[in-house]
KOLTIDO-455316 format. One record per residue (C-alpha): residue number from 1; x, y, z negated. Coordinates in steps of 0.05 Angstrom, whole numbers, padded with zeros to 5 digits, always signed. Example, Ala and Ser with C-alpha at 12.3 -4.5 7.8 and 13.67 -1.06 7.14 Angstrom:
BEGIN
 sevo     c1     c2     c3
    1 +00246 -00090 -00156
    2 +00273 -00021 -00143
end
This chain:
BEGIN
 sevo     c1     c2     c3
    1 +02661 -00563 -02799
    2 +02649 -00515 -02856
    3 +02653 -00521 -02932
    4 +02587 -00540 -02965
    5 +02571 -00535 -03039
    6 +02540 -00602 -03058
    7 +02510 -00572 -03121
    8 +02470 -00521 -03082
    9 +02414 -00572 -03074
   10 +02393 -00619 -03130
   11 +02395 -00694 -03120
   12 +02327 -00723 -03099
   13 +02293 -00758 -03158
   14 +02283 -00822 -03118
   15 +02359 -00832 -03118
   16 +02367 -00826 -03193
   17 +02394 -00887 -03228
   18 +02383 -00910 -03300
   19 +02307 -00900 -03300
   20 +02289 -00970 -03275
   21 +02263 -00936 -03214
   22 +02270 -00951 -03139
   23 +02344 -00936 -03138
   24 +02359 -00986 -03193
   25 +02315 -01040 -03162
   26 +02347 -01033 -03093
   27 +02417 -01033 -03123
   28 +02402 -01097 -03162
   29 +02376 -01132 -03100
   30 +02438 -01111 -03061
   31 +02483 -01134 -03118
   32 +02450 -01203 -03119
   33 +02457 -01207 -03043
   34 +02532 -01190 -03043
   35 +02547 -01236 -03101
   36 +02527 -01293 -03055
   37 +02561 -01262 -02994
   38 +02627 -01297 -03005
   39 +02590 -01363 -03006
   40 +02548 -01348 -02944
   41 +02574 -01292 -02900
   42 +02529 -01317 -02845
   43 +02471 -01281 -02879
   44 +02499 -01214 -02856
   45 +02494 -01148 -02894
   46 +02439 -01121 -02940
   47 +02385 -01077 -02908
   48 +02384 -01012 -02949
   49 +02322 -00968 -02940
   50 +02319 -00919 -02999
   51 +02367 -00868 -02970
   52 +02320 -00859 -02911
   53 +02263 -00832 -02956
   54 +02233 -00767 -02932
   55 +02252 -00730 -02995
   56 +02325 -00748 -02984
   57 +02324 -00723 -02912
   58 +02290 -00658 -02934
   59 +02344 -00646 -02987
   60 +02400 -00660 -02937
   61 +02370 -00614 -02886
   62 +02369 -00559 -02938
   63 +02440 -00574 -02963
   64 +02471 -00573 -02894
   65 +02426 -00517 -02868
   66 +02398 -00560 -02812
   67 +02467 -00570 -02782
   68 +02511 -00631 -02772
   69 +02560 -00636 -02830
   70 +02618 -00650 -02782
   71 +02609 -00609 -02718
   72 +02560 -00556 -02743
   73 +02512 -00567 -02684
   74 +02439 -00552 -02701
   75 +02406 -00619 -02711
   76 +02344 -00597 -02674
   77 +02388 -00588 -02612
   78 +02415 -00659 -02614
   79 +02355 -00699 -02639
   80 +02330 -00717 -02708
   81 +02399 -00730 -02734
   82 +02425 -00787 -02778
   83 +02433 -00795 -02852
   84 +02506 -00813 -02855
   85 +02545 -00848 -02911
   86 +02612 -00813 -02915
   87 +02641 -00879 -02940
   88 +02606 -00930 -02895
   89 +02556 -00977 -02926
   90 +02564 -01036 -02879
   91 +02639 -01047 -02874
   92 +02700 -01006 -02858
   93 +02749 -01007 -02801
   94 +02813 -00989 -02839
   95 +02875 -00951 -02817
   96 +02911 -01014 -02797
   97 +02853 -01041 -02757
   98 +02831 -01091 -02810
   99 +02757 -01098 -02827
  100 +02731 -01094 -02898
  101 +02660 -01122 -02894
  102 +02638 -01104 -02964
  103 +02661 -01032 -02969
  104 +02625 -00988 -02991
  105 +02557 -01019 -03000
  106 +02547 -00996 -03072
  107 +02549 -00923 -03049
  108 +02493 -00931 -02997
  109 +02443 -00891 -03039
  110 +02491 -00846 -03077
  111 +02474 -00772 -03067
  112 +02547 -00752 -03065
  113 +02559 -00800 -03007
  114 +02501 -00777 -02963
  115 +02509 -00727 -02907
  116 +02468 -00700 -02849
  117 +02501 -00715 -02782
  118 +02484 -00712 -02709
  119 +02483 -00778 -02672
  120 +02544 -00759 -02630
  121 +02587 -00751 -02692
  122 +02558 -00809 -02732
  123 +02547 -00864 -02681
  124 +02601 -00895 -02639
  125 +02588 -00873 -02568
  126 +02624 -00850 -02505
  127 +02638 -00777 -02490
  128 +02682 -00736 -02445
  129 +02743 -00702 -02474
  130 +02790 -00663 -02429
  131 +02760 -00698 -02369
  132 +02771 -00767 -02397
  133 +02716 -00813 -02423
  134 +02733 -00834 -02494
  135 +02697 -00869 -02550
  136 +02683 -00827 -02612
  137 +02636 -00826 -02671
  138 +02646 -00847 -02743
  139 +02612 -00915 -02743
  140 +02652 -00958 -02791
  141 +02716 -00918 -02786
  142 +02741 -00892 -02853
  143 +02817 -00891 -02850
  144 +02861 -00873 -02910
  145 +02930 -00842 -02911
  146 +02953 -00903 -02950
  147 +02914 -00967 -02946
  148 +02942 -00989 -03013
  149 +02899 -00936 -03046
  150 +02834 -00967 -03020
  151 +02786 -00970 -03079
  152 +02764 -01039 -03103
  153 +02692 -01063 -03098
  154 +02643 -01027 -03144
  155 +02694 -00973 -03159
  156 +02670 -00911 -03197
  157 +02678 -00839 -03177
  158 +02744 -00830 -03214
  159 +02776 -00888 -03177
  160 +02746 -00866 -03110
  161 +02777 -00797 -03122
  162 +02846 -00830 -03117
  163 +02835 -00849 -03045
  164 +02863 -00802 -02993
  165 +02816 -00806 -02934
  166 +02841 -00781 -02867
  167 +02770 -00759 -02851
  168 +02757 -00689 -02878
  169 +02700 -00682 -02928
  170 +02661 -00617 -02919
  171 +02636 -00623 -02991
  172 +02704 -00628 -03024
  173 +02759 -00606 -02976
  174 +02779 -00537 -02955
  175 +02765 -00555 -02883
  176 +02782 -00485 -02857
  177 +02855 -00499 -02873
  178 +02858 -00559 -02826
  179 +02819 -00541 -02763
  180 +02842 -00487 -02714
  181 +02791 -00461 -02664
  182 +02809 -00427 -02598
  183 +02769 -00378 -02557
  184 +02758 -00432 -02504
  185 +02716 -00472 -02553
  186 +02768 -00526 -02568
  187 +02791 -00545 -02637
  188 +02860 -00570 -02656
  189 +02901 -00583 -02718
  190 +02972 -00583 -02745
  191 +02962 -00640 -02795
  192 +02942 -00714 -02793
  193 +02876 -00704 -02830
  194 +02852 -00651 -02782
  195 +02873 -00691 -02721
  196 +02840 -00754 -02748
  197 +02775 -00717 -02760
  198 +02775 -00686 -02691
  199 +02788 -00754 -02658
  200 +02739 -00795 -02701
  201 +02681 -00746 -02695
  202 +02696 -00726 -02624
  203 +02698 -00652 -02641
  204 +02725 -00636 -02572
  205 +02671 -00672 -02532
  206 +02653 -00632 -02470
  207 +02582 -00611 -02489
  208 +02605 -00587 -02557
  209 +02664 -00549 -02530
  210 +02619 -00514 -02480
  211 +02570 -00493 -02535
  212 +02627 -00464 -02576
  213 +02659 -00431 -02515
  214 +02593 -00395 -02499
  215 +02589 -00369 -02570
  216 +02663 -00349 -02571
  217 +02653 -00308 -02507
  218 +02594 -00273 -02540
  219 +02638 -00256 -02600
  220 +02691 -00229 -02554
  221 +02641 -00183 -02519
  222 +02614 -00159 -02586
  223 +02684 -00143 -02612
  224 +02701 -00104 -02549
  225 +02637 -00063 -02557
  226 +02650 -00052 -02631
  227 +02721 -00027 -02618
  228 +02695 +00020 -02565
  229 +02638 +00051 -02605
  230 +02671 +00051 -02673
  231 +02719 +00107 -02652
  232 +02661 +00156 -02649
  233 +02641 +00142 -02720
  234 +02580 +00109 -02753
  235 +02520 +00096 -02708
  236 +02460 +00050 -02704
  237 +02494 +00010 -02649
  238 +02556 -00001 -02691
  239 +02512 -00025 -02748
  240 +02474 -00071 -02702
  241 +02538 -00103 -02675
  242 +02567 -00110 -02744
  243 +02504 -00144 -02769
  244 +02505 -00192 -02709
  245 +02577 -00211 -02724
  246 +02562 -00222 -02798
  247 +02502 -00266 -02779
  248 +02548 -00309 -02737
  249 +02593 -00319 -02797
  250 +02535 -00340 -02843
  251 +02543 -00411 -02869
  252 +02477 -00431 -02838
  253 +02495 -00406 -02768
  254 +02518 -00455 -02714
  255 +02593 -00463 -02711
  256 +02603 -00413 -02767
  257 +02673 -00439 -02782
  258 +02697 -00421 -02712
  259 +02662 -00353 -02715
  260 +02696 -00336 -02780
  261 +02764 -00353 -02752
  262 +02756 -00315 -02687
  263 +02727 -00253 -02721
  264 +02779 -00258 -02777
  265 +02835 -00261 -02727
  266 +02808 -00200 -02692
  267 +02803 -00163 -02759
  268 +02877 -00177 -02773
  269 +02898 -00150 -02705
  270 +02853 -00088 -02708
  271 +02879 -00019 -02724
  272 +02865 +00007 -02794
  273 +02800 +00044 -02799
  274 +02767 +00006 -02741
  275 +02747 -00067 -02742
  276 +02786 -00085 -02805
  277 +02752 -00032 -02847
  278 +02684 -00052 -02822
  279 +02691 -00126 -02836
  280 +02746 -00133 -02888
  281 +02695 -00129 -02945
  282 +02657 -00189 -02917
  283 +02667 -00248 -02964
  284 +02660 -00298 -02906
  285 +02726 -00274 -02877
  286 +02768 -00287 -02938
  287 +02771 -00362 -02928
  288 +02791 -00356 -02855
  289 +02841 -00299 -02855
  290 +02900 -00345 -02872
  291 +02882 -00396 -02818
  292 +02871 -00340 -02768
  293 +02946 -00328 -02770
  294 +02961 -00400 -02747
  295 +02992 -00409 -02679
  296 +02937 -00440 -02637
  297 +02987 -00461 -02584
  298 +03028 -00499 -02636
  299 +02965 -00535 -02660
  300 +02948 -00554 -02588
  301 +03018 -00579 -02577
  302 +03012 -00622 -02639
  303 +02947 -00652 -02613
  304 +02978 -00666 -02545
  305 +03037 -00700 -02579
  306 +02990 -00743 -02620
  307 +02951 -00766 -02559
  308 +03014 -00780 -02520
  309 +03043 -00821 -02577
  310 +02978 -00859 -02583
  311 +02982 -00880 -02510
  312 +03053 -00905 -02515
  313 +03041 -00975 -02540
  314 +03044 -01043 -02510
  315 +03010 -01105 -02537
  316 +03066 -01146 -02507
  317 +03109 -01122 -02564
  318 +03068 -01165 -02610
  319 +03080 -01120 -02670
  320 +03029 -01099 -02722
  321 +03043 -01027 -02703
  322 +03023 -01041 -02631
  323 +02957 -01072 -02651
  324 +02944 -01015 -02699
  325 +02956 -00965 -02643
  326 +02909 -01005 -02598
  327 +02854 -01002 -02650
  328 +02864 -00928 -02663
  329 +02868 -00912 -02588
  330 +02794 -00926 -02579
  331 +02768 -00947 -02512
  332 +02812 -00981 -02461
  333 +02755 -01001 -02414
  334 +02762 -01009 -02339
  335 +02735 -00947 -02304
  336 +02753 -00962 -02232
  337 +02787 -01015 -02189
  338 +02820 -01006 -02122
  339 +02847 -01062 -02079
  340 +02889 -01055 -02016
  341 +02909 -01112 -01969
  342 +02895 -01170 -02016
  343 +02872 -01235 -01984
  344 +02810 -01217 -01943
  345 +02804 -01147 -01972
  346 +02834 -01090 -01931
  347 +02806 -01035 -01975
  348 +02757 -01039 -02033
  349 +02740 -00987 -02086
  350 +02696 -01003 -02145
  351 +02672 -00951 -02195
  352 +02643 -00980 -02258
  353 +02582 -00947 -02288
  354 +02581 -00918 -02358
  355 +02552 -00968 -02406
  356 +02522 -00915 -02452
  357 +02529 -00940 -02523
  358 +02553 -01009 -02501
  359 +02613 -01033 -02461
  360 +02597 -01034 -02387
  361 +02591 -01098 -02347
  362 +02604 -01111 -02274
  363 +02573 -01171 -02239
  364 +02601 -01185 -02169
  365 +02557 -01221 -02118
  366 +02573 -01244 -02048
  367 +02581 -01303 -02003
  368 +02639 -01351 -02011
  369 +02702 -01319 -01984
  370 +02677 -01248 -01997
  371 +02734 -01233 -02046
  372 +02700 -01239 -02114
  373 +02754 -01283 -02145
  374 +02807 -01239 -02113
  375 +02781 -01179 -02152
  376 +02786 -01218 -02218
  377 +02856 -01243 -02203
  378 +02880 -01174 -02182
  379 +02853 -01140 -02244
  380 +02885 -01193 -02289
  381 +02953 -01184 -02255
  382 +02949 -01109 -02261
  383 +02932 -01107 -02336
  384 +02967 -01166 -02367
  385 +03037 -01138 -02372
  386 +03102 -01155 -02336
  387 +03127 -01208 -02385
  388 +03063 -01248 -02387
  389 +03053 -01240 -02312
  390 +03122 -01269 -02298
  391 +03111 -01328 -02345
  392 +03041 -01340 -02316
  393 +03063 -01340 -02243
  394 +03123 -01385 -02258
  395 +03085 -01435 -02301
  396 +03026 -01442 -02253
  397 +03068 -01433 -02190
  398 +03024 -01375 -02167
  399 +03045 -01351 -02098
  400 +03035 -01276 -02103
  401 +03061 -01265 -02032
  402 +03004 -01309 -02006
  403 +02956 -01257 -02035
  404 +02979 -01205 -01985
  405 +02930 -01195 -01927
  406 +02953 -01223 -01861
  407 +02992 -01170 -01822
  408 +02999 -01122 -01880
  409 +03068 -01104 -01909
  410 +03044 -01105 -01980
  411 +02983 -01116 -02025
  412 +02963 -01069 -02082
  413 +02915 -01064 -02140
  414 +02901 -01002 -02181
  415 +02861 -01004 -02245
  416 +02841 -00941 -02282
  417 +02825 -00947 -02356
  418 +02782 -00898 -02394
  419 +02820 -00857 -02444
  420 +02884 -00864 -02404
  421 +02919 -00810 -02362
  422 +02946 -00856 -02307
  423 +02926 -00918 -02268
  424 +02958 -00986 -02274
  425 +02988 -01004 -02206
  426 +03017 -01069 -02182
  427 +03045 -01072 -02111
  428 +03069 -01138 -02081
  429 +03116 -01137 -02020
  430 +03128 -01193 -01971
  431 +03201 -01193 -01993
  432 +03178 -01216 -02061
  433 +03190 -01149 -02094
  434 +03138 -01129 -02145
  435 +03131 -01055 -02163
  436 +03090 -01033 -02223
  437 +03070 -00965 -02250
  438 +03032 -00945 -02312
  439 +03030 -00975 -02381
  440 +03005 -01046 -02379
  441 +02984 -01094 -02434
  442 +02942 -01042 -02471
  443 +02879 -01082 -02481
  444 +02860 -01153 -02499
  445 +02849 -01193 -02436
  446 +02817 -01261 -02425
  447 +02803 -01296 -02360
  448 +02763 -01358 -02341
  449 +02757 -01392 -02274
  450 +02696 -01426 -02245
  451 +02716 -01493 -02277
  452 +02720 -01490 -02353
  453 +02740 -01558 -02380
  454 +02734 -01581 -02451
  455 +02801 -01598 -02483
  456 +02831 -01667 -02481
  457 +02872 -01698 -02536
  458 +02940 -01665 -02540
  459 +02922 -01604 -02498
  460 +02959 -01543 -02521
  461 +02934 -01471 -02519
  462 +02974 -01424 -02474
  463 +02970 -01349 -02469
  464 +02995 -01294 -02514
  465 +02972 -01261 -02577
  466 +02933 -01209 -02538
  467 +02914 -01247 -02474
  468 +02896 -01315 -02445
  469 +02889 -01321 -02370
  470 +02913 -01391 -02351
  471 +02843 -01419 -02338
  472 +02828 -01362 -02290
  473 +02885 -01383 -02245
  474 +02886 -01458 -02260
  475 +02820 -01496 -02266
  476 +02855 -01554 -02301
  477 +02875 -01511 -02361
  478 +02823 -01529 -02414
  479 +02789 -01482 -02463
  480 +02807 -01480 -02536
  481 +02790 -01539 -02580
  482 +02731 -01505 -02615
  483 +02720 -01555 -02673
  484 +02794 -01556 -02689
  485 +02799 -01480 -02688
  486 +02738 -01474 -02733
  487 +02767 -01524 -02782
  488 +02832 -01485 -02787
  489 +02801 -01414 -02788
  490 +02798 -01374 -02852
  491 +02730 -01365 -02885
  492 +02716 -01297 -02856
  493 +02734 -01317 -02784
  494 +02694 -01381 -02791
  495 +02631 -01344 -02814
  496 +02637 -01292 -02759
  497 +02645 -01348 -02708
  498 +02586 -01385 -02738
  499 +02541 -01324 -02729
  500 +02564 -01317 -02657
  501 +02551 -01391 -02641
  502 +02482 -01389 -02671
  503 +02464 -01327 -02633
  504 +02488 -01357 -02568
  505 +02450 -01422 -02578
  506 +02388 -01388 -02607
  507 +02397 -01427 -02672
  508 +02360 -01399 -02732
  509 +02407 -01361 -02779
  510 +02379 -01402 -02837
  511 +02413 -01464 -02809
  512 +02485 -01457 -02832
  513 +02546 -01479 -02794
  514 +02590 -01517 -02843
  515 +02656 -01554 -02849
  516 +02646 -01621 -02881
  517 +02690 -01683 -02883
  518 +02736 -01659 -02828
  519 +02678 -01642 -02781
  520 +02643 -01577 -02761
  521 +02569 -01578 -02749
  522 +02500 -01548 -02760
  523 +02467 -01568 -02824
  524 +02392 -01579 -02825
  525 +02353 -01612 -02881
  526 +02416 -01643 -02908
  527 +02437 -01674 -02842
  528 +02500 -01652 -02807
  529 +02501 -01649 -02730
  530 +02574 -01644 -02710
  531 +02590 -01597 -02653
  532 +02629 -01650 -02615
  533 +02566 -01693 -02611
  534 +02526 -01639 -02575
  535 +02518 -01641 -02500
  536 +02575 -01619 -02455
  537 +02534 -01557 -02437
  538 +02529 -01536 -02510
  539 +02602 -01552 -02523
  540 +02624 -01511 -02462
  541 +02585 -01450 -02487
  542 +02614 -01458 -02556
  543 +02685 -01468 -02529
  544 +02680 -01404 -02487
  545 +02657 -01363 -02547
  546 +02711 -01392 -02593
  547 +02764 -01383 -02539
  548 +02748 -01309 -02537
  549 +02743 -01302 -02613
  550 +02808 -01339 -02624
  551 +02844 -01281 -02588
  552 +02805 -01221 -02612
  553 +02790 -01237 -02685
  554 +02862 -01234 -02711
  555 +02865 -01161 -02690
  556 +02793 -01137 -02697
  557 +02770 -01181 -02755
  558 +02697 -01179 -02733
  559 +02666 -01192 -02664
  560 +02623 -01129 -02668
  561 +02686 -01086 -02669
  562 +02727 -01125 -02618
  563 +02746 -01088 -02554
  564 +02778 -01115 -02491
  565 +02763 -01145 -02423
  566 +02735 -01214 -02405
  567 +02739 -01238 -02333
  568 +02693 -01297 -02316
  569 +02688 -01330 -02248
  570 +02620 -01363 -02233
  571 +02591 -01344 -02300
  572 +02531 -01390 -02293
  573 +02570 -01454 -02285
  574 +02555 -01508 -02337
  575 +02495 -01469 -02363
  576 +02422 -01492 -02365
  577 +02374 -01443 -02331
  578 +02347 -01420 -02398
  579 +02418 -01402 -02420
  580 +02432 -01367 -02355
  581 +02373 -01321 -02367
  582 +02398 -01299 -02435
  583 +02474 -01306 -02426
  584 +02488 -01232 -02413
  585 +02444 -01207 -02470
  586 +02473 -01259 -02518
  587 +02545 -01239 -02501
  588 +02528 -01166 -02509
  589 +02498 -01180 -02577
  590 +02557 -01222 -02599
  591 +02612 -01177 -02570
  592 +02579 -01109 -02558
  593 +02645 -01072 -02546
  594 +02677 -01124 -02501
  595 +02674 -01108 -02427
  596 +02659 -01164 -02378
  597 +02673 -01169 -02304
  598 +02643 -01232 -02275
  599 +02620 -01265 -02211
  600 +02559 -01307 -02197
  601 +02516 -01339 -02142
  602 +02457 -01346 -02189
  603 +02403 -01292 -02196
  604 +02385 -01319 -02265
  605 +02452 -01292 -02290
  606 +02432 -01220 -02273
  607 +02382 -01216 -02331
  608 +02405 -01166 -02383
  609 +02444 -01124 -02333
  610 +02427 -01051 -02320
  611 +02423 -01013 -02255
  612 +02492 -01001 -02226
  613 +02523 -01061 -02261
  614 +02514 -01107 -02201
  615 +02555 -01099 -02137
  616 +02552 -01141 -02073
  617 +02613 -01157 -02030
  618 +02598 -01173 -01958
  619 +02637 -01205 -01902
  620 +02638 -01150 -01850
  621 +02659 -01146 -01776
  622 +02728 -01168 -01755
  623 +02739 -01206 -01820
  624 +02734 -01145 -01865
  625 +02702 -01145 -01934
  626 +02657 -01086 -01951
  627 +02616 -01063 -02010
  628 +02541 -01064 -01999
  629 +02509 -00995 -02006
  630 +02441 -00973 -02031
  631 +02422 -01035 -02070
  632 +02352 -01034 -02101
  633 +02348 -01026 -02177
  634 +02360 -01093 -02212
  635 +02319 -01078 -02274
  636 +02248 -01104 -02271
  637 +02258 -01148 -02210
  638 +02234 -01220 -02213
  639 +02284 -01275 -02198
  640 +02249 -01292 -02132
  641 +02251 -01218 -02112
  642 +02325 -01216 -02127
  643 +02337 -01276 -02082
  644 +02306 -01244 -02022
  645 +02334 -01174 -02036
  646 +02399 -01145 -02012
  647 +02434 -01175 -02073
  648 +02433 -01245 -02044
  649 +02413 -01231 -01972
  650 +02363 -01288 -01964
  651 +02307 -01273 -01915
  652 +02262 -01323 -01951
  653 +02263 -01380 -02000
  654 +02238 -01429 -01947
  655 +02271 -01488 -01915
  656 +02345 -01477 -01894
  657 +02326 -01491 -01821
  658 +02281 -01430 -01822
  659 +02339 -01390 -01851
  660 +02383 -01416 -01794
  661 +02332 -01391 -01744
  662 +02332 -01323 -01779
  663 +02409 -01321 -01775
  664 +02409 -01337 -01700
  665 +02353 -01287 -01688
  666 +02390 -01231 -01723
  667 +02455 -01246 -01688
  668 +02419 -01236 -01622
  669 +02386 -01172 -01649
  670 +02455 -01143 -01664
  671 +02471 -01143 -01589
  672 +02467 -01073 -01559
  673 +02452 -01099 -01488
  674 +02419 -01167 -01494
  675 +02415 -01208 -01430
  676 +02352 -01239 -01402
  677 +02375 -01305 -01432
  678 +02384 -01271 -01500
  679 +02314 -01241 -01494
  680 +02285 -01310 -01480
  681 +02322 -01340 -01539
  682 +02295 -01285 -01584
  683 +02224 -01300 -01561
  684 +02233 -01374 -01576
  685 +02262 -01360 -01645
  686 +02207 -01309 -01661
  687 +02155 -01361 -01643
  688 +02189 -01414 -01686
  689 +02194 -01367 -01745
  690 +02121 -01345 -01737
  691 +02100 -01417 -01734
  692 +02130 -01430 -01802
  693 +02121 -01362 -01834
  694 +02074 -01314 -01799
  695 +02110 -01248 -01789
  696 +02059 -01194 -01776
  697 +01985 -01201 -01763
  698 +01980 -01151 -01705
  699 +02023 -01129 -01647
  700 +02039 -01064 -01683
  701 +02062 -01100 -01746
  702 +02105 -01148 -01706
  703 +02138 -01091 -01668
  704 +02152 -01053 -01733
  705 +02181 -01115 -01765
  706 +02224 -01129 -01704
  707 +02252 -01058 -01710
  708 +02266 -01069 -01783
  709 +02299 -01136 -01769
  710 +02343 -01104 -01715
  711 +02364 -01049 -01765
  712 +02382 -01101 -01818
  713 +02420 -01143 -01768
  714 +02462 -01084 -01745
  715 +02470 -01051 -01813
  716 +02533 -01091 -01827
  717 +02567 -01050 -01772
  718 +02555 -00984 -01808
  719 +02623 -00954 -01823
  720 +02603 -00908 -01880
  721 +02543 -00878 -01917
  722 +02534 -00823 -01866
  723 +02531 -00873 -01809
  724 +02482 -00916 -01848
  725 +02438 -00855 -01863
  726 +02437 -00837 -01789
  727 +02415 -00908 -01771
  728 +02361 -00905 -01824
  729 +02336 -00840 -01795
  730 +02333 -00872 -01725
  731 +02294 -00930 -01754
  732 +02244 -00883 -01788
  733 +02234 -00847 -01722
  734 +02222 -00913 -01685
  735 +02172 -00937 -01738
  736 +02136 -00871 -01737
  737 +02130 -00875 -01661
  738 +02102 -00946 -01663
  739 +02053 -00926 -01718
  740 +02030 -00864 -01679
  741 +02022 -00905 -01615
  742 +01978 -00954 -01653
  743 +01935 -00897 -01679
  744 +01926 -00868 -01609
  745 +01905 -00936 -01582
  746 +01856 -00948 -01638
  747 +01824 -00879 -01627
  748 +01819 -00886 -01551
  749 +01747 -00885 -01524
  750 +01716 -00949 -01501
end
């Protein structure tokens, strides 16, 4: 980040107010919209367009010299770039984690509030920092040193100037006094504003650090050459190197702030008459000389201390400070799961794919008894925290020892969270001893079993302020009383919940959800349809959404910002087929930052999932449970294709008796040395299958399909990927031989 003079480029005329032009007209429309916002939050925010005008982008590109205002990366190297509002136009996530939905809409088209930014700095996304995947990007984050100084709605520039943002402003702050660059390309800081800016914008993301490191090494080589040649006096080579160094310090050069610091530091260390005399007259050095004297190691230690303190929180404490730390910590998404000796699982390792800009999902498939529910239970026990876990197991009489695999001395689950330096480990011994390691209770956690009952009169709501898992372990624990919760919710929570419900049920946004005469319902043409008069399927969907929101909204204030983990067993239960098809996409729209790990037996529920987000557990030999390898891509497959693919393992969608014949046929094919009786049985089964569903039209086709069937039948015995690859190679050789033999026969002379 480098200081930029806002007055260097005049404001585009299209943004001028007071001329009854486009800027005035859009402001008046927005003002009218937000005057009604308190009466109808379900309308959402105003869609501003003026700041995207080409003349505005051209002016910003000139002002910021084609670089990101925050990280100084050339915009052309990272895409077209975004026009960023320094103070967000569509709501703010404040220092304490609260959400201010109306700030700072009136500044959406203000020239002084517009910046050019790369997508990585401006949009909330995932990046790698120090080998750990973290969430960074401004988004709606605009924290202040003191939330009490937050400007009121429609505040003028003088009042806004009283705010003390933690985010550095390149157009008003002396940013070079806050950010300390090292020769390895990293940036650190000794003060809260610098640290906040580094964390929010992700200024230490791996790709950015590598780009700065490459440039820093070039500077180092140039300085060594300059020191060597400068001793012999003026020369064209010395002039060339000096010019190159000065070009790197130019305000329009990539990462100029780092270049000025590194060159300035070298100038301070140089002997008189060498580097210092050559560069001391350069005006670009003057602003960086003071910072060049800072102790980089001390700044790095301050950063490490900040990150360590940020990790040391527990939501079990139930304090506002703990929830604030949770919000500021960023992602706490599950990255990997490892189970050892739990129920039917001897060893299972699951690595969850990166969700890109959205929270990743994991959908587990498999036959009954394949361990899907065990994975959900184990993850819940690992992440919920010791206090809640003890209360949960006691209240529901959960026998943790019974979870240990037969013959094993202990059972164990390890869960790795992104942004964390250590795994959460829970180990259960047969003696009843439970050992734990790692900080637990650091994310909001909700769990639902395969039976999700609507509440009965007098049902209470269990759980904790950050978690609710009773239904996952006890099918008789009902969901929250949605109408009652909606009646008691404050106006903002009610409206956010209303938007979520309408999105889930595909109800037009124009049909408001209202509270009237002690009932909650959808209003259409003056007629109220109460929620409790809808079908049980509708009510179950609504109850699930409200159950989740009732936990996350008190901390996150809006569903779009909420982060945490939802565990759902048999996600398709109680849903009509049309809802199953859109369930995943609806949930991702309602709660885009909430991670979901779910199980299902229904291919309809796989719609909306991306490649890598579906895993299949299989019952293997000797009672083991394994993870299916080399699944076909899920995106683009039809439901009937999914059914007969490796995801569900059906050979066909025909009558179950045909499937039974297939199963017997493949069991015989698995035998390495079939007897004559086995061979006869295979012939009978082949004939029966062909009678119902013709398999191959020629002898060659039937032989090839038999080879493929034999490979599939024996694939379950493959011990690892290398073994499976070897078997695939053998199959390919056998198929090639059959094909070649058929060609020879077809070409034989009559």
